[in-house]
SEDRENPA-821417 format. One line per 10 residues: number of its first residue (from 1); their letters; for each residue x, y, z of C-alpha. Coordinates in nm, 2 decimals, always signed. Example, Ala and Ser with C-alpha at 12.3 -4.5 7.8 and 13.67 -1.06 7.14 Angstrom:
# SEDRENPA-821417
1	as	+1.23 -0.45 +0.78; +1.37 -0.11 +0.71
//
This chain:
# SEDRENPA-821417
1	xxxxxxxxxx	+5.14 -3.82 +3.30; +4.96 -3.94 +3.61; +4.80 -3.54 +3.62; +4.69 -3.58 +3.32; +4.45 -3.90 +3.32; +4.08 -3.86 +3.52; +3.89 -4.11 +3.53; +3.56 -4.13 +3.55; +3.46 -4.36 +3.81; +3.14 -4.43 +3.75
11	xxxxxxxxxx	+3.07 -4.82 +3.68; +2.80 -4.93 +3.44; +2.56 -5.23 +3.55; +2.42 -5.39 +3.27; +2.37 -5.24 +2.95; +2.35 -4.85 +3.11; +2.21 -4.78 +3.42; +2.07 -4.45 +3.54; +2.31 -4.19 +3.70; +2.39 -4.21 +4.04
21	xxxxxxxxxx	+2.10 -4.06 +4.25; +2.32 -3.94 +4.51; +2.55 -3.69 +4.22; +2.72 -3.47 +4.37; +2.67 -3.13 +4.20; +3.00 -3.04 +4.28; +3.14 -3.25 +4.03; +2.94 -3.08 +3.77; +3.29 -2.94 +3.60; +3.51 -3.22 +3.73
31	xxxxxxxxxx	+3.57 -3.32 +3.34; +3.57 -2.97 +3.24; +3.87 -2.91 +2.92; +3.84 -3.32 +2.86; +3.83 -3.38 +2.50; +3.84 -3.76 +2.42; +3.73 -4.08 +2.65; +3.83 -4.43 +2.62; +3.48 -4.59 +2.70; +3.51 -4.95 +2.83
41	xxxxxxxxxx	+3.20 -5.20 +2.83; +3.06 -5.38 +3.13; +3.07 -5.78 +3.14; +3.00 -5.91 +2.82; +3.08 -5.63 +2.60; +3.37 -5.60 +2.43; +3.36 -5.32 +2.21; +3.09 -5.14 +2.33; +3.10 -4.95 +1.95; +2.88 -5.33 +1.86
51	xxxxxxxxxx	+2.59 -5.22 +2.11; +2.38 -4.92 +1.87; +2.38 -4.65 +2.11; +2.58 -4.77 +2.40; +2.87 -4.47 +2.34; +2.59 -4.19 +2.30; +2.46 -4.27 +2.61; +2.76 -4.31 +2.85; +2.78 -3.97 +2.71; +2.48 -3.78 +2.81
61	xxxxxxxxxx	+2.45 -3.98 +3.13; +2.76 -3.98 +3.30; +3.01 -3.81 +3.10; +2.84 -3.48 +2.95; +2.71 -3.37 +3.29; +3.05 -3.39 +3.45; +3.17 -3.10 +3.17; +3.25 -3.34 +2.91; +3.31 -3.17 +2.55; +3.45 -3.40 +2.35
71	xxxxxxxxxx	+3.49 -3.77 +2.13; +3.41 -4.06 +2.33; +3.59 -4.39 +2.16; +3.51 -4.78 +2.23; +3.81 -4.93 +2.41; +3.77 -5.30 +2.30; +3.87 -5.50 +2.61; +3.88 -5.95 +2.61; +3.51 -6.07 +2.76; +3.62 -6.38 +2.87
81	xxxxxxxxxx	+3.43 -6.60 +3.20; +3.74 -6.68 +3.30; +3.82 -6.36 +3.53; +4.17 -6.36 +3.61; +4.33 -6.34 +3.25; +4.03 -6.14 +3.15; +4.11 -5.88 +3.37; +4.50 -5.92 +3.29; +4.48 -5.87 +2.94; +4.18 -5.56 +2.97
91	xxxxxxxxxx	+4.44 -5.37 +3.24; +4.72 -5.45 +2.94; +4.48 -5.32 +2.63; +4.37 -5.00 +2.85; +4.74 -4.93 +2.96; +4.83 -4.95 +2.60; +4.57 -4.76 +2.44; +4.66 -4.49 +2.72; +5.07 -4.50 +2.64; +4.95 -4.44 +2.29
101	xxxxxxxxxx	+4.79 -4.15 +2.33; +5.02 -4.00 +2.53; +5.35 -4.05 +2.31; +5.13 -3.89 +2.05; +5.08 -3.63 +2.29; +4.67 -3.68 +2.24; +4.63 -3.55 +2.60; +4.80 -3.27 +2.87; +4.69 -3.13 +3.18; +4.52 -2.90 +3.02
111	xxxxxxx	+4.32 -3.16 +2.77; +4.31 -3.43 +2.99; +4.19 -3.78 +2.88; +3.91 -3.96 +3.04; +3.86 -4.31 +3.10; +3.49 -4.50 +3.16; +3.45 -4.82 +3.24
//
């Protein structure tokens, strides 16, 4: 499972900021082959799907330029300002979502899962 999950290590600040100006052109195909992405929102966005345009903007600005050609799915996580429990629960929610997709055979080394947060 380890090699089949690619983490798009791009952090969205606020709603969705502009893509990094120093993005390396060599990363253009980094997400090639990935057809599924789990998208977590920034602090204060427990369900990214509740914010019109958020998923499509993440795709357009961050994932697509890296070669992603697939479906983004919002991953709901707790958003409280009690940091430690919120992060711990969010971590468990992410692990559970990845494990469920792995157990179902929804991703592989040839079709890796992308995680954006």
